[in-house]
N, C-alpha and C positions, 0 to 999 in steps of 0.2 A: 258500487258494492258498499255495503254498510260496514262501519268500523266495529271490530269485535271488542266488547267489554266482557264481563263474565258475571255469572249469576249466583251469588249468595248474598246478598244485598249490601251495596256499597254506599260510600260517601257519607260517613258519619263525622260530625263535628265534635271532636272530643273535648268536652269541657270538664266533666267529672264522671266518676263511676259510682253507681249506687247498687249495692247488693242488699236486697230486702225481700220480704214476702208480703202478699196482700197489699201491694202498693197501688194507689190510683194516681195516674199522671193526668193532670189537667182537671177541669171542672165539668160537671154535667149541666151547669146553669150559666156560666159566664166565660167569656174568652179571656185568655191571658197571654203572657209572653211565651215565646218558643221555649220548650223544655230542653234542658241540657241533655247531652248524650247519657243514656242510662242503660245499665245492664241489670235486668230483672232476675230475681231468684225466687224459688218457691212457687206456691200455688196461688191462684185467685188474684193475680195482678190484672190491672185494667187500664186501658187508654180511654179516658172519658170522652163524652160528646164533643167537648171543646179542647181536647188535648192536642196541642200544636206541636207535632213531632217533626220539627225542621232540622233537628240535630242528630237524629237517628236513635235507635234503641236496639237492644239484643236480649235474648234469653240465655241464661247461663248454661242450662243443660236440659236433658230430657225430662227432668222432674219439674221444670218450670212451665207454668201456664199463664196465658194472658188473653183477655178478651179485648177486641178492638171495636170501639163505638164512635170514633171521631168522625166529624163531618169534613175535616180538613185532609188534604193530601199529605202523605208522609214523605218527607225527603230526608236526606242525610244518611239513609241506609238502614237496613234491618238484617240482623243475623238470627235466624231461628235456633241454630246450634242444637237441633234435636228436640226442641221444646214444642209445646202445643199452643196454637193460636186459634181463637174462636172469633169468627167474624160476625158481628151483629149488624154490620152495614158494609157496604163496599169499601174495600181497602185499596186506595189509590197510591201507588208508589211513583213518585216523581224523581227526576234527576238520574244520576248514575248510581246503580246498585248491583249487587251480585248475590245470588242464591248459592249458598254452600253449606254443607254440614248436615243436611237433612232436616227433618222436622215434620210436624203434622198440622195441616190447615183444615179446620172444621168450618166450612163456608156458610152453612145454614142458608144455602141457595143465594148467597151474595157473591159478588165478583171480586177477583183480585186483578187489578189493572197494572200492567207492567208498561210504564210510560217512558220508555227510552226510544224516542222517535228517531234518533240518529245513531243508534248503537245496536249491538246484538246482545241479547240476554243469554245467560248461561246457567243451567242447572249443573253444578259441579260436585264431584265427590269430595268428601271432607279432607281438607288439611285443617279443618276447623272442627272442634269438638272437645269434650273433656279428655284429659290425659289419663292414662292408666299405666302402671308399671308392669312391663312384660318380664323383665329379667334383671338380676343384679349379680355383681361379682365383687368380693372384697379383696382389695389389694394389700391391706395391712397398714396403710398410711395415707396421708392426704394426697388426693389426686389433683395435680395441677393442670394437666393438659390432656385432651383426648382428640382423636382424629379418626374419621371413617375412610376406608379405601373407596376408590371411585365407584366400585360395584356394590358397596355397602355390605360386604361379606365379613370384613375384619375391622376391629377397633384397636388402635394403639393407645396406650395410657402411660403417661409419664407422672411420676410421683416423688414424694419426699424420700430422702436417703435414709430412712429409718431401717427397720429390720426387713431383710429380704430383698429380692430383686426389684429394682425401681423402674424398669421398663417392661411392660407387659403387652403381649399381643393376644387379643381375645377373638374367638370366632363367634359370629352371630348367625343363627339359622332361622330367625323369625320368632323363636320362642325361648331360646336359652343362650347364655354366654358361657363360653368354655375357654380356659387358658390353653393356648397352643405353644407359646414360647415366651421366654423372659431373659433379661440380661441385668447384671449388677454393675452399678457405677459408684464411684467413691463420693459423688455429690448428687444433689437433687437433679432429676430430669425435669427441667422447667417447661419444656415445650416439645411437642411432636406434631408432625404434619406429613401425611401421605401425599405423594405426587398426584396431581389431578387426573392422570390417565394411565399410570403404571404402578407396579408394585415396588416402589421405592419409598423409603421412609427417611425423613430428615428429623434429627433430634438436636436439642441444645441442652448443655449441661451447665449447672449453676456457677461453678468457679473453676479456676485453673486446675487441671488434673494432668496426670501423665498421659500424653497422647492428645487426641483431638477433642476440642470442646464442642464443635459441631460435627456431626457424623451423618453419613448416608449409608443406609442398609438396603439390600435387596431382599425380597421376601418370595418364597416359593410355595407358600401354603403351610409349611411346617417349620422352616428354618430362616433366621435372619443372618445375612452375610454382609459384613462391612465392605463397601465398594470404594468409599472416598471419605474425605473429611478435611478439617482445617484446624490447625493449632493456633489459637489467637491469644492465649495467655490470660484470658479473663472469662468471666461467666457469660454464657449466651442466654438471653432472657426470652427471645421469641424468634421463630423461624416462620417464613411464609413463602409459598410458591407463587410465581406469577400464574395467571389463569391458563396460559399455554404450557406451563411446566418447563419452560426454557431457562428460567432464572429462579434463584433462591435468594431471598433477602433475610438478613438476621439483624437483630439489635442486641447490644452488649451491655454489660454492667458499667462500662467505662465511657458511656456517651457515644460510642461509635455505632454506625449502621453500615453494613457491608452488603454488596450484591455480588453473587457468584453466578456464572453461567453453568448450565447443567447439560451433560450429554453422556448417554450410555453408562450411567451410574457415577460419573465423575463431576465434581464441582471445581470451578476455576475462578479465582478472584478477579473481578472486573473493575470494581469501584468501591471506595469507602469514603465516609464523611464523618468528621467529628462535629457533633452538635453542640455548639457553644451554649453554656448555661443549662444544658440538659442534664438531669440526674440519672438515676438508674432506671432503665426502661422497665415497663410493667411486663409481667409474664403474658405471652401470647398477644401483646398489644402491637402488632404490626400486620399490615394488610395491603395488597396491591389493588389498584383499580383495574378495570377490565381491559384497558388499552395496554397495560404493561409499561406505562410511562411514569406513573405516580405511585408513591408509597406513603401511607399514613403510619405514624408511629406515635406511641403514647408514653409519657414520662410518669413513672410510678412513684416518684419521690419528691418532685418539685412542681409546685402549682403554676409558676410563671412560665408562660409559653409551653405548656405541657402537651399540647396537641400540635403536631407538625406534619406537614406534607412535603415530601421530597420529590425532586424530578430526576429521573434516570433517562439518559439519552440513548440507551441501548448499546452503549460501548463502554467507555471508561470514565464517564462523568456522572457524578451524583451530587446534586446541589439542593439546598433548602429553598422551597418555593414560598411557603407561608407558615407562620406560627401564631397561635392564639392562646389565650389564658381562659379556660372555662371556669376558673374559680376553684379548682380542685386538682389534685393529682389524678392521673388517668389509671384506670384498672384494666380497660379492655377497649379494643377498636375493631370494627369490621366494615370494609367498604362494600356497599351494595352492588351486586352485579349489574353491569351495563347502566351505571347511574353515576351521578355526581354527589351522591349522599353517603355520609359516613356515620355509622352508629357508634356511640361512645358511652362507656360506663364510667361513672365517677365515684369517689369515696366520700365526697362532701357536697354541700349545697342542697337546696330543697328540690332540685330537679336533677336526679342522678342518672337518668336515662335520657340521652340527648341524640338528636340528629344534627349534623352539620353539612351544609351544602358547600361544595368546593367549586371555585372558579380560579383560574390561575391568578395567584396573588391574593386570594381571599378565602376565608372560611366564615360562613354565616350560620349562626345558631338558628335552627328552624323551630321557633317558639311554638308554632301551631302543633308540633308533634309532642309537646310536653304531656306526660301522663301522671305527674304528681308523685313520682317515685322518690321516697325520702331515705331509703336504705342503700347501702353500698352495692353497686352492680359490679360483679366480678367477671361476667362473661356476656358477650352479645354475639349473635351469629345470624346472618341472613340465610334464608333458604336459597336453593340453587336458582330458582326463578326470580328471586328478589321480592316476592310478594309477602313473605312472612319473616318475622324477626322473633328469635327466642332470647330471653334474658335469664341469667342466673344471678342470684343476689345473696346477701347476708341472711342468715337464718333468723327471721323475726316473725312477728305475728302476721298471719296471712300466707299467701302462696309465695314460695321462693323461686319457683320456676314458672315463667309466664310466656305465653305466645301472643303475638300481635299480628294484625294485618296492617300493611301500609297502604293507606288510601292516597294514591298519587294525585287524585283530583283536588284534594285540599290539604295535602301534606300532613296527614295525621296518622298516628299510631293508634289502632283500635284494639283493645284488649279482647282476646278470643277465649283463652282458657288459662288456668293456672293449676299448680300442683304443690302441695305442702311437702317439702323434702325435710328430713329430720336434721339436717346440718347445712352449713354454708355450701352453696353451689359455686364451685370455683371455675367450672367450664361446662358449657352446654353447646351441642352441635347438632344441626339437622343432618339426617342421612340425605344422600343425594336425591333419592327418590321421594323425599319429603313425607314418607309414611311413618318414620320413626324419629325420635330424639334420643340422644345419648348425653349423659351428664357425668361429671366427676365431682366428688364432694369432699368436704373436710372430714366426713365420717368414714373415709377410706374406700368408698364404693364407686364403682362404675355402674350406672343404671341405664337401662333402655326403656323408653316409653312409647306406647302406641297411642293412636288418636281414635277415640270412639267415633264410629261412623254409623249412620243410619240412612235409610231411604227417605225420600221426600213423598209424603202421603197427603192426598187431597180427598176430602169428604164433602160431597154436595157443594162443590166450588166451581165457579166459572172463571177460567183464565182468559183475559183479554190482552192480546199482544199488539203492541205498536212498533214492534221491530222483530227481527229474526230471533229465534230461540234455539240455542245449542243445548242438547241434553247429553250430559256426560256421566250420568248416574242413573239409578233406578227411580223412576217416578211412578207411584201407584195411585190409581184413581178408584174411589169407592162410592157406592150409591149412585147418584146421578150427577155427573160432572161434564163440563164442556171446555173446549179450547177454541176460541175464535181468533184465527190467525190474522184477520184483516189484510190478507194478501201477502203475508210474510211466510218465511220458510221455517219449518221445524227440522233441525238437523239432529239425527240420531248418530252420535259418535260411536266409536267401536265399543265403548263401555256404557252407552246410553240405552235404556230400556224403558218402554211404557207398558205397564201392566194394568189390566182392567179386572177389578176384584170380582169374586163370586157374587152373582145376583146384582151386578152393577153395570152401568152403561157409561160410555164416554162418547160424546159427540165432538168431532173435529171438523171445523168448517173454515172455508176460505183460506186454505193454507197448502203449501207443498210440504209433504212429509218425506224428507230426503234421508237416504241411508238405510232403507228397509233391508234387513239381512237376518238370516236364521229365524229367530223368533223374538226379535226385539220390539215388536208391537204385538202384544199377546193378551188374549182372554184367558183368565186363570181358571175358568170353569165353563161348562156347557151352557150355563144360564147367564153368562156374561155377554155383553153386546157392544159392538163398535158401530158407530154411525159416522160415515164420511160424507160430507156435503160440499160440493164445489171444491174438490181437493185434487191434487196430483200426488200419487204415491210412487216414489222413485226408488227402485231396487238397485242396490250396489253389489249384491250377491244373491244366491238362492234364498228364498223366503218361504217359511212354512206357517200356515194358519191352520191349527189343528183342534181348536176348541172354540165354542161360542159361535156367534153369528155376526154378519156384517150387513148393514143397510147402506146401499149405494144410493145417494140422494142427489138430485140435480145432475151436474156434470162431474164425473169422476174419471180420472186418467190413471192407469197403471203403466209405468214406463220402466225401461231397463232392458238388458239383454240376457236376463237370468230367468229362473223358474219361479213363478208364483204358484205354490202348491196349496190347493184347498183340500184339507184332510179332515175338517170338522164333521161331526155327526149331525150338526144342526143346519137348518136352512138359512141361507143368506138371500137377500132380496134386492132386485133392482126396482126402485120405487117408480110410481107413475110419474110421467113427465121428466124422466131421468135417463141418463145414458152412461153406461160403463164402457170406456174406450180403452182397449188393450193395444199398446203401441207396437211398432215394428220391432222384430227380433226378440220379443218377449214370448216365453212359453207359459201358458196357463194350464196347469196340470190339475185335473179333477181326480182326486184319490181319497175319497172319504173313508173313514174308519168303519162305516157300516154299509151294507149292501143297499144303497138307495140312489137311483139315478136322478132324483128330482130335488136336489139340495141347492140348485141355483134357480131361484124362482123369479119370474118376471110378472109384475102385477097385471099389466094389460098391454095393448099394442103400443102405448106411449112409453113403455119401458124398453130401452134399446141396449143391445150388446153389439159393440162395434169392434170387429177384428181387422186391424190394419197391419198387414204383413206379420201376423201373429201365428204362433203354433197353438192349436187347441188340442190337448192331449187328455185321454181318459184311460184309467186302468181297466181291468176286466170287470169292474162294476158297471161301466158304461155311463152315459150321460143323456138326459132328455131335456130339451129346451122347448118350452111351451109358451103360448099366450102373447109374448112380447114380439119385438122386432129384432132380427139379426142382420147386421150389415157386414159384408165381406169386401175388403179393398186390398189392392196390391197382392203380393204373394202370401196366401194363407194356406197353412198346412193343418189338416184335420186328421187326427190319428187316433184310432181306437185300438188299444193293445189287446183287447179281448179277441176270442176266436169265434165263439158261438154268437148267434143272432141276438140272444138275450144279453150279450155283453157289448152291444153296439152303441154308437152315438146316434141319437134319434132327434130329428127335427120334426116336431109334431105338426099336424095339419093346421093347428091354430096359430102356429108361429109364422110371422110375416118375414119372408126371406128376401133380402135385398142384395143382389150380386152386382157390384158396381162395374163400370166398363173396364177399369184398369185391373180388375181382379184376376188372379191366376191361382187356381186351386190345385193342391196336391192332396189326395185322399188316400188313407191307408186303413185297412181293417174294415170290419163291418160297420156300415153307415146306412141309416134309414132316413129317407127324405119323403 
């Protein structure tokens, strides 16, 4: 079986980013060195005849256009991100890449080669695309920390101890933020974190107060109820749950890190460690690895050994494993899920967004992941699957909120989208479903952002596959397009759809189309057409074809144990020298929207319809088969639901009927032979 990669074009070598319009990359007359990773913006950009795109490129948004003229294969990846690509020659994609975020390809009858010979391509719905603000809520003062509940229904926000309650619980319904509950504390709420699978909230308060500085609350959808806490006599700067929710780690203003066990709303101290030479921990700068053995913590006041990884033995021992000096105090850390990578935000140096690779006893700066960030990074957060990173930074020229894709093949962060926020972004967090981002800022706001998504559209384009293709979004084909599977499988995921536009045709050949269900392979008009050649169509549930026509060419198999319902008004054809094989336990239901028996057409005697253990069913319209050859094998059921002779299934006299020796026929209703 082939390895699954994903399709929105991957493997970019991140050297620099260029935002510009009407840019030509490479030369039309002479060859040059490979061009650095580039993100194009605006209209009329061009990859020239000798543009060597070995380091990848992307389009910034749906307003960006680019023509492709290069004679070279493109490697390093490509992100259309909703933009338009005009192919003036074949576009060969080499290496590992992923299609995500939608976009439009105008092929001009050229081919798009997907050359992942040892992987599976994927058309993925966007976690890629321009950001847009959905909703905001003003808290009245600086927002230091935010956290989503595990089901993304609620957001907790901790803020400065200015006017009003400084812990807020907001409800999010997909379009608005609404205050549901709030509490007042005598000092800043530095940090908040919802339990990873339950409605428990941990908070940390800035300085010693009466009562607990770290507190646990339960939430019932309307009310916060304190269930536990710890009085530690100093400020709590950060709290973080282990991935399984069994432990809570905290960092303090006085150099201590503590680990508590958690059960039924109660925390119990298990281990603590004084970090020698450590200053005041940064807000929210603590994170567990996925194993629950290691904790990374960042020093927000001292540059020396400001990044540290601690080892927790699961009982009462917490020890320092390694410490490094990134050249700056730390503002934020987040451990990538199921990985040895740690994202780090700094307040100084020329590279303030960093990745560090951890191995016991060492932390290595991953320099290939540098993005040239020169402004203070206050927040970093990995998406739930670890593919995406969001960063929030100091309010400066350009975008203060940015999303990146992490390319694990060459250890690079690839910029996807950004958003200009009107003040410093102190905290930024992905929703667990990765459809939304939330931020808290110096301007007192909690904001929620969505990701602009669009379909993947092909015009006059030939897709050439050298590996399996997983379709997990809507792919639309217009004018005259084709997919040559070269013996590979096209998987239609539960969210995957292939649409054929009005007046358009799509030829799919040499492929298995797996996952046919409902109407996920659809003609959008009666003048749309699907041509399948040397293909296997595998149903995973009942499938309806109700518009347009199908040409079955060469050998075509329809398999599965479900209904293939033909309801179109148009005629579909089994071509000459071709055979449509309907496999065992499949039901082929003829139920056209108009009263016409003759919508399954066989060109001549070399056009074969093979029923192998199949049920052939017609509604009261009836069905007439003529001219071609009909083969019956194993247990075949032929059932006409009509009553009158005019509603019968008819085998015309010019139909060649072949009843094989193993055939066993069950006939129901009016049938004419």
